[in-house]
All heavy atoms as a GROMACS GRO file, in nm:
protein
  604
    1MET      N    1  -0.002  -1.564   1.032
    1MET     CA    2   0.091  -1.590   0.924
    1MET      C    3   0.199  -1.483   0.920
    1MET      O    4   0.313  -1.512   0.890
    1MET     CB    5   0.011  -1.593   0.794
    1MET     CG    6   0.093  -1.601   0.672
    1MET     SD    7  -0.021  -1.616   0.534
    1MET     CE    8   0.075  -1.539   0.413
    2TYR      N    9   0.161  -1.358   0.946
    2TYR     CA   10   0.258  -1.249   0.941
    2TYR      C   11   0.321  -1.221   1.078
    2TYR      O   12   0.418  -1.148   1.087
    2TYR     CB   13   0.190  -1.122   0.890
    2TYR     CG   14   0.175  -1.118   0.739
    2TYR    CD1   15   0.090  -1.207   0.674
    2TYR    CD2   16   0.244  -1.027   0.663
    2TYR    CE1   17   0.076  -1.204   0.538
    2TYR    CE2   18   0.230  -1.024   0.526
    2TYR     CZ   19   0.146  -1.112   0.464
    2TYR     OH   20   0.132  -1.109   0.328
    3GLU      N   21   0.265  -1.276   1.182
    3GLU     CA   22   0.315  -1.249   1.317
    3GLU      C   23   0.451  -1.314   1.339
    3GLU      O   24   0.470  -1.432   1.310
    3GLU     CB   25   0.215  -1.302   1.420
    3GLU     CG   26   0.246  -1.260   1.561
    3GLU     CD   27   0.137  -1.303   1.655
    3GLU    OE1   28   0.018  -1.290   1.619
    3GLU    OE2   29   0.170  -1.351   1.764
    4GLY      N   30   0.545  -1.236   1.387
    4GLY     CA   31   0.678  -1.288   1.417
    4GLY      C   32   0.766  -1.311   1.295
    4GLY      O   33   0.867  -1.379   1.304
    5ALA      N   34   0.729  -1.253   1.180
    5ALA     CA   35   0.807  -1.274   1.058
    5ALA      C   36   0.940  -1.201   1.066
    5ALA      O   37   0.949  -1.087   1.111
    5ALA     CB   38   0.728  -1.224   0.938
    6LEU      N   39   1.045  -1.269   1.024
    6LEU     CA   40   1.180  -1.213   1.021
    6LEU      C   41   1.235  -1.220   0.879
    6LEU      O   42   1.195  -1.306   0.801
    6LEU     CB   43   1.274  -1.290   1.113
    6LEU     CG   44   1.241  -1.291   1.261
    6LEU    CD1   45   1.335  -1.386   1.334
    6LEU    CD2   46   1.251  -1.152   1.320
    7THR      N   47   1.326  -1.131   0.848
    7THR     CA   48   1.392  -1.135   0.718
    7THR      C   49   1.533  -1.083   0.733
    7THR      O   50   1.571  -1.031   0.838
    7THR     CB   51   1.314  -1.053   0.613
    7THR    OG1   52   1.365  -1.086   0.484
    7THR    CG2   53   1.327  -0.904   0.637
    8SER      N   54   1.611  -1.097   0.629
    8SER     CA   55   1.745  -1.038   0.622
    8SER      C   56   1.765  -0.988   0.481
    8SER      O   57   1.689  -1.021   0.390
    8SER     CB   58   1.852  -1.141   0.660
    8SER     OG   59   1.855  -1.245   0.565
    9VAL      N   60   1.867  -0.908   0.464
    9VAL     CA   61   1.897  -0.852   0.333
    9VAL      C   62   2.034  -0.902   0.289
    9VAL      O   63   2.131  -0.894   0.364
    9VAL     CB   64   1.895  -0.697   0.336
    9VAL    CG1   65   1.934  -0.639   0.202
    9VAL    CG2   66   1.759  -0.646   0.380
   10ARG      N   67   2.039  -0.954   0.168
   10ARG     CA   68   2.166  -1.002   0.114
   10ARG      C   69   2.233  -0.886   0.039
   10ARG      O   70   2.173  -0.826  -0.049
   10ARG     CB   71   2.142  -1.118   0.018
   10ARG     CG   72   2.268  -1.190  -0.019
   10ARG     CD   73   2.245  -1.312  -0.101
   10ARG     NE   74   2.104  -1.340  -0.125
   10ARG     CZ   75   2.060  -1.430  -0.209
   10ARG    NH1   76   2.143  -1.499  -0.281
   10ARG    NH2   77   1.930  -1.449  -0.226
   11THR      N   78   2.356  -0.855   0.077
   11THR     CA   79   2.429  -0.746   0.014
   11THR      C   80   2.559  -0.799  -0.045
   11THR      O   81   2.592  -0.917  -0.029
   11THR     CB   82   2.462  -0.634   0.115
   11THR    OG1   83   2.557  -0.683   0.209
   11THR    CG2   84   2.337  -0.586   0.188
   12GLN      N   85   2.633  -0.711  -0.104
   12GLN     CA   86   2.763  -0.748  -0.162
   12GLN      C   87   2.859  -0.797  -0.054
   12GLN      O   88   2.946  -0.879  -0.079
   12GLN     CB   89   2.820  -0.624  -0.231
   12GLN     CG   90   2.926  -0.652  -0.331
   12GLN     CD   91   2.959  -0.525  -0.410
   12GLN    OE1   92   2.891  -0.423  -0.399
   12GLN    NE2   93   3.063  -0.532  -0.488
   13ASP      N   94   2.841  -0.746   0.068
   13ASP     CA   95   2.929  -0.783   0.180
   13ASP      C   96   2.876  -0.900   0.262
   13ASP      O   97   2.932  -0.933   0.364
   13ASP     CB   98   2.949  -0.662   0.271
   13ASP     CG   99   3.020  -0.547   0.202
   13ASP    OD1  100   3.108  -0.574   0.117
   13ASP    OD2  101   2.985  -0.431   0.230
   14GLY      N  102   2.765  -0.960   0.219
   14GLY     CA  103   2.705  -1.070   0.292
   14GLY      C  104   2.565  -1.035   0.339
   14GLY      O  105   2.512  -0.931   0.304
   15ALA      N  106   2.507  -1.122   0.419
   15ALA     CA  107   2.369  -1.102   0.465
   15ALA      C  108   2.368  -1.025   0.597
   15ALA      O  109   2.459  -1.038   0.679
   15ALA     CB  110   2.300  -1.235   0.482
   16THR      N  111   2.264  -0.945   0.616
   16THR     CA  112   2.246  -0.874   0.742
   16THR      C  113   2.193  -0.969   0.847
   16THR      O  114   2.152  -1.081   0.817
   16THR     CB  115   2.147  -0.757   0.725
   16THR    OG1  116   2.018  -0.811   0.694
   16THR    CG2  117   2.190  -0.661   0.616
   17LYS      N  118   2.189  -0.922   0.971
   17LYS     CA  119   2.124  -0.999   1.077
   17LYS      C  120   1.975  -0.997   1.050
   17LYS      O  121   1.922  -0.905   0.990
   17LYS     CB  122   2.152  -0.936   1.213
   17LYS     CG  123   2.297  -0.945   1.256
   17LYS     CD  124   2.315  -0.882   1.392
   17LYS     CE  125   2.461  -0.889   1.434
   17LYS     NZ  126   2.482  -0.825   1.564
   18ASP      N  127   1.904  -1.101   1.097
   18ASP     CA  128   1.759  -1.105   1.083
   18ASP      C  129   1.696  -0.988   1.157
   18ASP      O  130   1.743  -0.948   1.264
   18ASP     CB  131   1.702  -1.235   1.140
   18ASP     CG  132   1.733  -1.355   1.052
   18ASP    OD1  133   1.778  -1.334   0.938
   18ASP    OD2  134   1.711  -1.467   1.098
   19PHE      N  135   1.590  -0.932   1.098
   19PHE     CA  136   1.515  -0.825   1.163
   19PHE      C  137   1.367  -0.849   1.137
   19PHE      O  138   1.329  -0.911   1.038
   19PHE     CB  139   1.560  -0.686   1.116
   19PHE     CG  140   1.551  -0.664   0.968
   19PHE    CD1  141   1.436  -0.611   0.910
   19PHE    CD2  142   1.658  -0.695   0.885
   19PHE    CE1  143   1.428  -0.590   0.773
   19PHE    CE2  144   1.651  -0.674   0.748
   19PHE     CZ  145   1.536  -0.622   0.692
   20PRO      N  146   1.280  -0.799   1.228
   20PRO     CA  147   1.136  -0.824   1.214
   20PRO      C  148   1.073  -0.740   1.104
   20PRO      O  149   1.115  -0.628   1.077
   20PRO     CB  150   1.080  -0.786   1.350
   20PRO     CG  151   1.177  -0.687   1.405
   20PRO     CD  152   1.312  -0.726   1.350
   21ILE      N  153   0.971  -0.795   1.041
   21ILE     CA  154   0.888  -0.722   0.945
   21ILE      C  155   0.760  -0.687   1.019
   21ILE      O  156   0.686  -0.776   1.060
   21ILE     CB  157   0.856  -0.808   0.821
   21ILE    CG1  158   0.984  -0.850   0.751
   21ILE    CG2  159   0.764  -0.732   0.728
   21ILE    CD1  160   0.961  -0.946   0.638
   22THR      N  161   0.736  -0.557   1.037
   22THR     CA  162   0.620  -0.516   1.117
   22THR      C  163   0.511  -0.450   1.033
   22THR      O  164   0.399  -0.433   1.081
   22THR     CB  165   0.663  -0.419   1.227
   22THR    OG1  166   0.731  -0.308   1.168
   22THR    CG2  167   0.757  -0.487   1.326
   23ILE      N  168   0.542  -0.412   0.909
   23ILE     CA  169   0.441  -0.351   0.822
   23ILE      C  170   0.457  -0.408   0.682
   23ILE      O  171   0.561  -0.463   0.647
   23ILE     CB  172   0.451  -0.197   0.817
   23ILE    CG1  173   0.587  -0.154   0.764
   23ILE    CG2  174   0.424  -0.135   0.953
   23ILE    CD1  175   0.596  -0.006   0.733
   24GLY      N  176   0.354  -0.392   0.601
   24GLY     CA  177   0.362  -0.432   0.461
   24GLY      C  178   0.329  -0.579   0.438
   24GLY      O  179   0.296  -0.654   0.530
   25LEU      N  180   0.337  -0.618   0.312
   25LEU     CA  181   0.310  -0.755   0.271
   25LEU      C  182   0.440  -0.823   0.232
   25LEU      O  183   0.530  -0.759   0.180
   25LEU     CB  184   0.215  -0.757   0.151
   25LEU     CG  185   0.076  -0.698   0.175
   25LEU    CD1  186  -0.002  -0.695   0.045
   25LEU    CD2  187   0.002  -0.777   0.280
   26HIS      N  188   0.447  -0.951   0.255
   26HIS     CA  189   0.566  -1.026   0.218
   26HIS      C  190   0.575  -1.038   0.066
   26HIS      O  191   0.480  -1.080   0.001
   26HIS     CB  192   0.561  -1.166   0.277
   26HIS     CG  193   0.561  -1.168   0.426
   26HIS    ND1  194   0.587  -1.281   0.498
   26HIS    CD2  195   0.539  -1.072   0.519
   26HIS    CE1  196   0.580  -1.256   0.626
   26HIS    NE2  197   0.550  -1.130   0.642
   27GLN      N  198   0.688  -1.001   0.011
   27GLN     CA  199   0.706  -1.015  -0.133
   27GLN      C  200   0.736  -1.161  -0.165
   27GLN      O  201   0.807  -1.229  -0.092
   27GLN     CB  202   0.818  -0.926  -0.182
   27GLN     CG  203   0.782  -0.780  -0.172
   27GLN     CD  204   0.880  -0.693  -0.246
   27GLN    OE1  205   0.969  -0.740  -0.314
   27GLN    NE2  206   0.864  -0.563  -0.231
   28GLY      N  207   0.680  -1.207  -0.275
   28GLY     CA  208   0.702  -1.345  -0.317
   28GLY      C  209   0.603  -1.443  -0.257
   28GLY      O  210   0.599  -1.559  -0.294
   29LEU      N  211   0.522  -1.399  -0.164
   29LEU     CA  212   0.422  -1.485  -0.103
   29LEU      C  213   0.297  -1.484  -0.190
   29LEU      O  214   0.252  -1.378  -0.233
   29LEU     CB  215   0.390  -1.434   0.038
   29LEU     CG  216   0.310  -1.525   0.129
   29LEU    CD1  217   0.388  -1.652   0.159
   29LEU    CD2  218   0.280  -1.453   0.258
   30THR      N  219   0.240  -1.598  -0.218
   30THR     CA  220   0.127  -1.605  -0.310
   30THR      C  221   0.003  -1.534  -0.258
   30THR      O  222  -0.080  -1.491  -0.336
   30THR     CB  223   0.091  -1.752  -0.343
   30THR    OG1  224   0.065  -1.821  -0.221
   30THR    CG2  225   0.203  -1.819  -0.418
   31LEU      N  226  -0.011  -1.520  -0.129
   31LEU     CA  227  -0.127  -1.453  -0.072
   31LEU      C  228  -0.115  -1.300  -0.080
   31LEU      O  229  -0.217  -1.230  -0.080
   31LEU     CB  230  -0.145  -1.496   0.074
   31LEU     CG  231  -0.270  -1.452   0.147
   31LEU    CD1  232  -0.395  -1.498   0.072
   31LEU    CD2  233  -0.271  -1.505   0.288
   32SER      N  234   0.005  -1.246  -0.090
   32SER     CA  235   0.026  -1.101  -0.089
   32SER      C  236  -0.049  -1.027  -0.198
   32SER      O  237  -0.114  -0.926  -0.169
   32SER     CB  238   0.175  -1.070  -0.096
   32SER     OG  239   0.240  -1.115   0.021
   33PRO      N  240  -0.045  -1.068  -0.326
   33PRO     CA  241  -0.121  -0.995  -0.428
   33PRO      C  242  -0.271  -0.994  -0.400
   33PRO      O  243  -0.338  -0.894  -0.424
   33PRO     CB  244  -0.091  -1.070  -0.558
   33PRO     CG  245   0.033  -1.144  -0.533
   33PRO     CD  246   0.033  -1.176  -0.386
   34TYR      N  247  -0.324  -1.103  -0.347
   34TYR     CA  248  -0.466  -1.109  -0.314
   34TYR      C  249  -0.501  -1.010  -0.203
   34TYR      O  250  -0.598  -0.936  -0.213
   34TYR     CB  251  -0.508  -1.251  -0.273
   34TYR     CG  252  -0.648  -1.258  -0.222
   34TYR    CD1  253  -0.757  -1.246  -0.309
   34TYR    CD2  254  -0.674  -1.272  -0.087
   34TYR    CE1  255  -0.887  -1.250  -0.262
   34TYR    CE2  256  -0.804  -1.276  -0.039
   34TYR     CZ  257  -0.910  -1.265  -0.127
   34TYR     OH  258  -1.037  -1.268  -0.081
   35LEU      N  259  -0.420  -1.007  -0.098
   35LEU     CA  260  -0.445  -0.915   0.013
   35LEU      C  261  -0.433  -0.770  -0.034
   35LEU      O  262  -0.514  -0.686   0.003
   35LEU     CB  263  -0.347  -0.941   0.127
   35LEU     CG  264  -0.363  -1.074   0.200
   35LEU    CD1  265  -0.250  -1.093   0.301
   35LEU    CD2  266  -0.498  -1.084   0.266
   36PHE      N  267  -0.334  -0.741  -0.118
   36PHE     CA  268  -0.316  -0.607  -0.171
   36PHE      C  269  -0.438  -0.565  -0.253
   36PHE      O  270  -0.492  -0.456  -0.236
   36PHE     CB  271  -0.190  -0.600  -0.257
   36PHE     CG  272  -0.172  -0.468  -0.324
   36PHE    CD1  273  -0.122  -0.360  -0.255
   36PHE    CD2  274  -0.206  -0.452  -0.457
   36PHE    CE1  275  -0.106  -0.237  -0.316
   36PHE    CE2  276  -0.190  -0.330  -0.520
   36PHE     CZ  277  -0.141  -0.222  -0.449
   37THR      N  278  -0.484  -0.653  -0.341
   37THR     CA  279  -0.600  -0.623  -0.426
   37THR      C  280  -0.725  -0.605  -0.342
   37THR      O  281  -0.806  -0.516  -0.368
   37THR     CB  282  -0.621  -0.736  -0.529
   37THR    OG1  283  -0.502  -0.750  -0.604
   37THR    CG2  284  -0.736  -0.706  -0.622
   38LEU      N  285  -0.742  -0.687  -0.242
   38LEU     CA  286  -0.857  -0.677  -0.154
   38LEU      C  287  -0.863  -0.541  -0.084
   38LEU      O  288  -0.966  -0.474  -0.083
   38LEU     CB  289  -0.853  -0.790  -0.050
   38LEU     CG  290  -0.970  -0.805   0.043
   38LEU    CD1  291  -1.094  -0.849  -0.036
   38LEU    CD2  292  -0.937  -0.908   0.150
   39VAL      N  293  -0.752  -0.497  -0.029
   39VAL     CA  294  -0.746  -0.368   0.040
   39VAL      C  295  -0.763  -0.254  -0.058
   39VAL      O  296  -0.837  -0.159  -0.034
   39VAL     CB  297  -0.614  -0.354   0.119
   39VAL    CG1  298  -0.594  -0.212   0.170
   39VAL    CG2  299  -0.610  -0.452   0.234
   40LEU      N  300  -0.696  -0.260  -0.173
   40LEU     CA  301  -0.705  -0.154  -0.272
   40LEU      C  302  -0.847  -0.142  -0.327
   40LEU      O  303  -0.895  -0.031  -0.351
   40LEU     CB  304  -0.606  -0.177  -0.385
   40LEU     CG  305  -0.577  -0.056  -0.473
   40LEU    CD1  306  -0.518   0.058  -0.391
   40LEU    CD2  307  -0.483  -0.092  -0.586
   41ASP      N  308  -0.917  -0.253  -0.342
   41ASP     CA  309  -1.055  -0.250  -0.390
   41ASP      C  310  -1.145  -0.175  -0.294
   41ASP      O  311  -1.224  -0.089  -0.335
   41ASP     CB  312  -1.105  -0.393  -0.412
   41ASP     CG  313  -1.245  -0.397  -0.471
   41ASP    OD1  314  -1.265  -0.330  -0.575
   41ASP    OD2  315  -1.332  -0.465  -0.415
   42VAL      N  316  -1.133  -0.203  -0.165
   42VAL     CA  317  -1.214  -0.134  -0.065
   42VAL      C  318  -1.177   0.014  -0.060
   42VAL      O  319  -1.264   0.101  -0.056
   42VAL     CB  320  -1.196  -0.200   0.074
   42VAL    CG1  321  -1.262  -0.117   0.182
   42VAL    CG2  322  -1.250  -0.341   0.073
   43LEU      N  323  -1.049   0.044  -0.064
   43LEU     CA  324  -1.002   0.183  -0.059
   43LEU      C  325  -1.052   0.263  -0.179
   43LEU      O  326  -1.103   0.374  -0.164
   43LEU     CB  327  -0.849   0.186  -0.055
   43LEU     CG  328  -0.785   0.325  -0.063
   43LEU    CD1  329  -0.816   0.404   0.063
   43LEU    CD2  330  -0.636   0.312  -0.083
   44THR      N  331  -1.042   0.207  -0.297
   44THR     CA  332  -1.081   0.281  -0.417
   44THR      C  333  -1.232   0.300  -0.428
   44THR      O  334  -1.277   0.401  -0.480
   44THR     CB  335  -1.027   0.215  -0.545
   44THR    OG1  336  -1.071   0.080  -0.550
   44THR    CG2  337  -0.876   0.221  -0.550
   45LYS      N  338  -1.310   0.206  -0.376
   45LYS     CA  339  -1.456   0.226  -0.375
   45LYS      C  340  -1.490   0.348  -0.291
   45LYS      O  341  -1.572   0.430  -0.328
   45LYS     CB  342  -1.527   0.101  -0.320
   45LYS     CG  343  -1.539  -0.010  -0.418
   45LYS     CD  344  -1.612  -0.127  -0.358
   45LYS     CE  345  -1.614  -0.243  -0.456
   45LYS     NZ  346  -1.672  -0.363  -0.398
   46HIS      N  347  -1.425   0.361  -0.176
   46HIS     CA  348  -1.450   0.474  -0.087
   46HIS      C  349  -1.399   0.604  -0.152
   46HIS      O  350  -1.466   0.706  -0.144
   46HIS     CB  351  -1.380   0.451   0.047
   46HIS     CG  352  -1.413   0.552   0.150
   46HIS    ND1  353  -1.539   0.567   0.202
   46HIS    CD2  354  -1.337   0.646   0.209
   46HIS    CE1  355  -1.539   0.664   0.290
   46HIS    NE2  356  -1.416   0.715   0.296
   47ILE      N  357  -1.285   0.599  -0.217
   47ILE     CA  358  -1.230   0.718  -0.283
   47ILE      C  359  -1.321   0.762  -0.397
   47ILE      O  360  -1.346   0.882  -0.413
   47ILE     CB  361  -1.088   0.691  -0.333
   47ILE    CG1  362  -0.990   0.684  -0.216
   47ILE    CG2  363  -1.042   0.799  -0.431
   47ILE    CD1  364  -0.851   0.642  -0.254
   48HIS      N  365  -1.369   0.670  -0.477
   48HIS     CA  366  -1.455   0.707  -0.590
   48HIS      C  367  -1.586   0.772  -0.546
   48HIS      O  368  -1.641   0.855  -0.617
   48HIS     CB  369  -1.484   0.585  -0.679
   48HIS     CG  370  -1.374   0.555  -0.774
   48HIS    ND1  371  -1.339   0.637  -0.877
   48HIS    CD2  372  -1.288   0.450  -0.780
   48HIS    CE1  373  -1.238   0.586  -0.944
   48HIS    NE2  374  -1.205   0.473  -0.887
   49GLU      N  375  -1.635   0.736  -0.427
   49GLU     CA  376  -1.755   0.802  -0.375
   49GLU      C  377  -1.727   0.949  -0.347
   49GLU      O  378  -1.809   1.035  -0.371
   49GLU     CB  379  -1.800   0.733  -0.246
   49GLU     CG  380  -1.856   0.594  -0.268
   49GLU     CD  381  -1.883   0.524  -0.136
   49GLU    OE1  382  -1.865   0.585  -0.028
   49GLU    OE2  383  -1.921   0.406  -0.140
   50LEU      N  384  -1.608   0.979  -0.294
   50LEU     CA  385  -1.572   1.115  -0.256
   50LEU      C  386  -1.510   1.194  -0.370
   50LEU      O  387  -1.523   1.315  -0.377
   50LEU     CB  388  -1.473   1.112  -0.140
   50LEU     CG  389  -1.525   1.050  -0.011
   50LEU    CD1  390  -1.412   1.036   0.088
   50LEU    CD2  391  -1.637   1.135   0.046
   51ALA      N  392  -1.439   1.125  -0.457
   51ALA     CA  393  -1.363   1.194  -0.563
   51ALA      C  394  -1.392   1.128  -0.696
   51ALA      O  395  -1.324   1.033  -0.735
   51ALA     CB  396  -1.214   1.187  -0.532
   52PRO      N  397  -1.493   1.175  -0.768
   52PRO     CA  398  -1.524   1.113  -0.896
   52PRO      C  399  -1.410   1.125  -0.996
   52PRO      O  400  -1.401   1.047  -1.088
   52PRO     CB  401  -1.648   1.188  -0.943
   52PRO     CG  402  -1.656   1.310  -0.861
   52PRO     CD  403  -1.581   1.285  -0.735
   53ARG      N  404  -1.322   1.224  -0.976
   53ARG     CA  405  -1.206   1.236  -1.063
   53ARG      C  406  -1.086   1.177  -0.991
   53ARG      O  407  -1.016   1.244  -0.915
   53ARG     CB  408  -1.182   1.382  -1.100
   53ARG     CG  409  -1.296   1.438  -1.183
   53ARG     CD  410  -1.274   1.579  -1.217
   53ARG     NE  411  -1.272   1.659  -1.092
   53ARG     CZ  412  -1.252   1.787  -1.087
   53ARG    NH1  413  -1.231   1.855  -1.197
   53ARG    NH2  414  -1.253   1.852  -0.973
   54CYS      N  415  -1.063   1.051  -1.015
   54CYS     CA  416  -0.958   0.976  -0.947
   54CYS      C  417  -0.900   0.877  -1.047
   54CYS      O  418  -0.974   0.816  -1.124
   54CYS     CB  419  -1.017   0.903  -0.827
   54CYS     SG  420  -0.909   0.785  -0.749
   55MET      N  421  -0.769   0.863  -1.050
   55MET     CA  422  -0.705   0.767  -1.140
   55MET      C  423  -0.623   0.668  -1.058
   55MET      O  424  -0.563   0.704  -0.957
   55MET     CB  425  -0.614   0.839  -1.239
   55MET     CG  426  -0.689   0.930  -1.334
   55MET     SD  427  -0.585   0.998  -1.465
   55MET     CE  428  -0.468   1.096  -1.374
   56LEU      N  429  -0.622   0.545  -1.104
   56LEU     CA  430  -0.547   0.439  -1.037
   56LEU      C  431  -0.441   0.386  -1.130
   56LEU      O  432  -0.468   0.355  -1.246
   56LEU     CB  433  -0.641   0.326  -0.996
   56LEU     CG  434  -0.764   0.366  -0.913
   56LEU    CD1  435  -0.854   0.246  -0.895
   56LEU    CD2  436  -0.720   0.423  -0.781
   57PHE      N  437  -0.318   0.376  -1.080
   57PHE     CA  438  -0.207   0.320  -1.155
   57PHE      C  439  -0.136   0.218  -1.068
   57PHE      O  440  -0.068   0.256  -0.973
   57PHE     CB  441  -0.107   0.429  -1.195
   57PHE     CG  442  -0.164   0.536  -1.281
   57PHE    CD1  443  -0.201   0.657  -1.227
   57PHE    CD2  444  -0.181   0.516  -1.417
   57PHE    CE1  445  -0.254   0.758  -1.305
   57PHE    CE2  446  -0.233   0.615  -1.497
   57PHE     CZ  447  -0.270   0.737  -1.440
   58ALA      N  448  -0.153   0.091  -1.097
   58ALA     CA  449  -0.089  -0.017  -1.020
   58ALA      C  450  -0.114   0.004  -0.871
   58ALA      O  451  -0.223  -0.019  -0.823
   58ALA     CB  452   0.057  -0.028  -1.054
   59ASP      N  453  -0.014   0.052  -0.797
   59ASP     CA  454  -0.032   0.074  -0.654
   59ASP      C  455  -0.034   0.222  -0.617
   59ASP      O  456  -0.010   0.260  -0.504
   59ASP     CB  457   0.075   0.001  -0.573
   59ASP     CG  458   0.215   0.048  -0.607
   59ASP    OD1  459   0.231   0.122  -0.705
   59ASP    OD2  460   0.308   0.011  -0.534
   60ASP      N  461  -0.062   0.308  -0.714
   60ASP     CA  462  -0.070   0.452  -0.691
   60ASP      C  463  -0.212   0.501  -0.715
   60ASP      O  464  -0.283   0.450  -0.800
   60ASP     CB  465   0.024   0.528  -0.785
   60ASP     CG  466   0.169   0.499  -0.756
   60ASP    OD1  467   0.204   0.488  -0.637
   60ASP    OD2  468   0.247   0.484  -0.851
   61VAL      N  469  -0.251   0.604  -0.642
   61VAL     CA  470  -0.382   0.667  -0.657
   61VAL      C  471  -0.360   0.815  -0.683
   61VAL      O  472  -0.286   0.880  -0.609
   61VAL     CB  473  -0.469   0.649  -0.530
   61VAL    CG1  474  -0.603   0.719  -0.546
   61VAL    CG2  475  -0.488   0.502  -0.500
   62VAL      N  476  -0.421   0.868  -0.789
   62VAL     CA  477  -0.412   1.010  -0.820
   62VAL      C  478  -0.547   1.074  -0.792
   62VAL      O  479  -0.648   1.032  -0.848
   62VAL     CB  480  -0.372   1.033  -0.969
   62VAL    CG1  481  -0.365   1.182  -0.999
   62VAL    CG2  482  -0.241   0.964  -1.001
   63LEU      N  483  -0.548   1.173  -0.704
   63LEU     CA  484  -0.670   1.244  -0.670
   63LEU      C  485  -0.665   1.384  -0.729
   63LEU      O  486  -0.560   1.445  -0.737
   63LEU     CB  487  -0.686   1.257  -0.518
   63LEU     CG  488  -0.704   1.128  -0.439
   63LEU    CD1  489  -0.701   1.159  -0.289
   63LEU    CD2  490  -0.833   1.060  -0.477
   64PHE      N  491  -0.781   1.435  -0.768
   64PHE     CA  492  -0.793   1.570  -0.821
   64PHE      C  493  -0.885   1.650  -0.731
   64PHE      O  494  -0.978   1.594  -0.672
   64PHE     CB  495  -0.853   1.569  -0.963
   64PHE     CG  496  -0.765   1.502  -1.064
   64PHE    CD1  497  -0.780   1.368  -1.091
   64PHE    CD2  498  -0.669   1.574  -1.132
   64PHE    CE1  499  -0.700   1.305  -1.184
   64PHE    CE2  500  -0.588   1.512  -1.225
   64PHE     CZ  501  -0.603   1.378  -1.252
   65GLY      N  502  -0.862   1.779  -0.724
   65GLY     CA  503  -0.949   1.864  -0.646
   65GLY      C  504  -0.946   2.006  -0.700
   65GLY      O  505  -0.852   2.044  -0.770
   66GLU      N  506  -1.047   2.082  -0.666
   66GLU     CA  507  -1.057   2.221  -0.710
   66GLU      C  508  -0.967   2.312  -0.628
   66GLU      O  509  -0.930   2.420  -0.672
   66GLU     CB  510  -1.202   2.269  -0.702
   66GLU     CG  511  -1.297   2.194  -0.793
   66GLU     CD  512  -1.265   2.214  -0.941
   66GLU    OE1  513  -1.223   2.325  -0.979
   66GLU    OE2  514  -1.282   2.117  -1.018
   67SER      N  515  -0.933   2.270  -0.506
   67SER     CA  516  -0.848   2.351  -0.419
   67SER      C  517  -0.759   2.260  -0.336
   67SER      O  518  -0.782   2.140  -0.325
   67SER     CB  519  -0.934   2.437  -0.326
   67SER     OG  520  -1.002   2.354  -0.235
   68ARG      N  521  -0.660   2.320  -0.276
   68ARG     CA  522  -0.570   2.245  -0.188
   68ARG      C  523  -0.647   2.188  -0.069
   68ARG      O  524  -0.624   2.075  -0.027
   68ARG     CB  525  -0.457   2.335  -0.140
   68ARG     CG  526  -0.359   2.265  -0.048
   68ARG     CD  527  -0.252   2.359  -0.003
   68ARG     NE  528  -0.172   2.398  -0.117
   68ARG     CZ  529  -0.041   2.382  -0.125
   68ARG    NH1  530   0.023   2.328  -0.024
   68ARG    NH2  531   0.027   2.419  -0.231
   69GLU      N  532  -0.739   2.266  -0.015
   69GLU     CA  533  -0.818   2.222   0.099
   69GLU      C  534  -0.904   2.100   0.064
   69GLU      O  535  -0.915   2.006   0.141
   69GLU     CB  536  -0.907   2.336   0.151
   69GLU     CG  537  -0.831   2.450   0.215
   69GLU     CD  538  -0.762   2.541   0.114
   69GLU    OE1  539  -0.805   2.547  -0.004
   69GLU    OE2  540  -0.663   2.606   0.152
   70GLU      N  541  -0.966   2.105  -0.054
   70GLU     CA  542  -1.049   1.992  -0.098
   70GLU      C  543  -0.964   1.866  -0.114
   70GLU      O  544  -1.002   1.758  -0.070
   70GLU     CB  545  -1.116   2.026  -0.232
   70GLU     CG  546  -1.203   1.915  -0.286
   70GLU     CD  547  -1.260   1.946  -0.424
   70GLU    OE1  548  -1.230   2.055  -0.480
   70GLU    OE2  549  -1.333   1.862  -0.476
   71LEU      N  550  -0.848   1.883  -0.173
   71LEU     CA  551  -0.758   1.769  -0.195
   71LEU      C  552  -0.707   1.714  -0.061
   71LEU      O  553  -0.703   1.592  -0.042
   71LEU     CB  554  -0.641   1.814  -0.282
   71LEU     CG  555  -0.562   1.707  -0.352
   71LEU    CD1  556  -0.651   1.615  -0.434
   71LEU    CD2  557  -0.458   1.772  -0.441
   72ASN      N  558  -0.670   1.802   0.030
   72ASN     CA  559  -0.625   1.757   0.162
   72ASN      C  560  -0.736   1.683   0.236
   72ASN      O  561  -0.710   1.584   0.304
   72ASN     CB  562  -0.574   1.874   0.244
   72ASN     CG  563  -0.436   1.917   0.204
   72ASN    OD1  564  -0.360   1.842   0.146
   72ASN    ND2  565  -0.402   2.042   0.233
   73GLY      N  566  -0.859   1.731   0.223
   73GLY     CA  567  -0.972   1.663   0.285
   73GLY      C  568  -0.991   1.524   0.230
   73GLY      O  569  -1.014   1.428   0.306
   74ARG      N  570  -0.980   1.508   0.099
   74ARG     CA  571  -0.994   1.375   0.038
   74ARG      C  572  -0.880   1.284   0.081
   74ARG      O  573  -0.900   1.166   0.107
   74ARG     CB  574  -0.996   1.388  -0.114
   74ARG     CG  575  -1.124   1.448  -0.163
   74ARG     CD  576  -1.125   1.457  -0.312
   74ARG     NE  577  -1.251   1.517  -0.356
   74ARG     CZ  578  -1.273   1.562  -0.475
   74ARG    NH1  579  -1.178   1.556  -0.567
   74ARG    NH2  580  -1.388   1.613  -0.508
   75LEU      N  581  -0.761   1.340   0.090
   75LEU     CA  582  -0.645   1.261   0.131
   75LEU      C  583  -0.660   1.215   0.276
   75LEU      O  584  -0.631   1.099   0.308
   75LEU     CB  585  -0.518   1.344   0.114
   75LEU     CG  586  -0.386   1.273   0.141
   75LEU    CD1  587  -0.369   1.154   0.048
   75LEU    CD2  588  -0.272   1.371   0.124
   76GLU      N  589  -0.707   1.304   0.362
   76GLU     CA  590  -0.728   1.267   0.503
   76GLU      C  591  -0.833   1.158   0.516
   76GLU      O  592  -0.820   1.068   0.597
   76GLU     CB  593  -0.769   1.390   0.585
   76GLU     CG  594  -0.657   1.486   0.611
   76GLU     CD  595  -0.547   1.427   0.694
   76GLU    OE1  596  -0.576   1.352   0.790
   76GLU    OE2  597  -0.430   1.453   0.663
   77THR      N  598  -0.939   1.166   0.435
   77THR     CA  599  -1.045   1.066   0.439
   77THR      C  600  -0.992   0.931   0.397
   77THR      O  601  -1.017   0.830   0.455
   77THR     CB  602  -1.162   1.107   0.349
   77THR    OG1  603  -1.213   1.233   0.394
   77THR    CG2  604  -1.272   1.004   0.351
   0.00000   0.00000   0.00000
């Protein structure tokens, strides 16, 4: 479904040439919110195991740590 997807951007001066979409989810596609939620659910379960002090805001994750090293380790994981 996502393979070979092309898009263009409409600007004040007209539309750009088509270019490939190689990362991310298609906006406006009904399946995109489901795929996003599915991935975020798996990610946050793993984060909560490692970081009991974690906050989620829409598509952002806030991690807490006692030190920079601890925080970097959680981020790398």
